C-alpha positions in Angstrom: 46.7 -47.8 -12.6 45.1 -48.0 -15.9 43.4 -45.1 -17.8 39.9 -46.4 -17.3 40.5 -46.5 -13.6 41.9 -43.0 -13.5 39.0 -41.6 -15.6 36.4 -43.5 -13.3 38.0 -42.0 -10.1 38.2 -38.4 -11.7 34.6 -38.7 -13.1 33.4 -39.8 -9.6 35.2 -37.1 -7.7 33.9 -34.6 -10.2 30.2 -35.7 -9.8 30.5 -35.7 -6.0 31.9 -32.1 -6.1 28.9 -31.1 -8.2 26.3 -32.7 -5.9 28.1 -31.0 -3.1 28.0 -27.6 -4.8 24.4 -27.8 -5.7 23.3 -28.9 -2.2 25.4 -26.1 -0.8 23.6 -23.7 -3.1 20.1 -25.0 -2.3 20.8 -24.8 1.5 22.1 -21.1 1.1 19.1 -20.1 -1.4 16.7 -21.6 1.2 18.1 -19.9 4.1 17.8 -16.5 2.2 14.2 -17.2 1.3 13.6 -18.1 5.2 15.1 -14.9 6.2 13.0 -12.8 3.9 10.0 -14.7 4.9 10.7 -14.0 8.5 11.2 -10.5 7.8 7.9 -10.1 5.9 5.9 -12.0 8.4 7.4 -10.0 11.3 6.5 -6.7 9.4 2.8 -8.0 8.9 2.5 -9.3 12.5 3.8 -5.7 13.7 1.3 -4.0 11.6 -1.6 -6.3 12.8 -0.4 -5.8 16.4 -0.6 -2.0 16.0 -3.8 -2.1 14.3 -5.5 -4.6 17.1 -4.0 -2.3 19.7 -5.9 0.7 18.4 -9.1 -1.3 18.1 -8.8 -2.6 21.6 -8.2 0.9 23.0 -11.1 2.2 21.0 -13.2 -0.7 22.3 -12.1 0.1 25.9 -13.0 3.7 25.7 -16.6 2.7 24.4 -17.1 0.3 27.2 -16.2 2.9 29.7 -18.7 5.2 28.2 -21.4 2.2 28.3 -20.6 1.6 31.9 -21.2 5.2 32.7 -24.5 5.3 30.9 -25.5 2.0 32.6 -24.7 3.4 36.0 -26.7 6.6 35.5 -29.6 4.4 34.4 -29.3 2.3 37.6 -28.7 5.0 40.0 -30.8 5.9 43.0 -34.2 7.0 41.8 -34.9 10.6 41.7 -37.3 12.0 44.1 -39.9 14.4 42.9 -40.6 17.3 45.1 -44.2 17.3 45.6 -45.8 20.7 45.7 -48.4 21.4 48.5 
């Protein structure tokens, strides 16, 4: 083996090792970012879910009140006592 061939093989292996290391680092970094994003998104969804549940409960209470008011308006007519 000549010195030039040995230098070519070593430099090629070094470049491949560098590429593999960079790709591994990028995959790890991307995974961490996705985990952080999932946690943040999960927290936001939970807070929105809690807010919407409270608003839906409020609307439900108001709807019951409106139903009762409409039922009172549409109830049987009141009979007046006619004085003789």
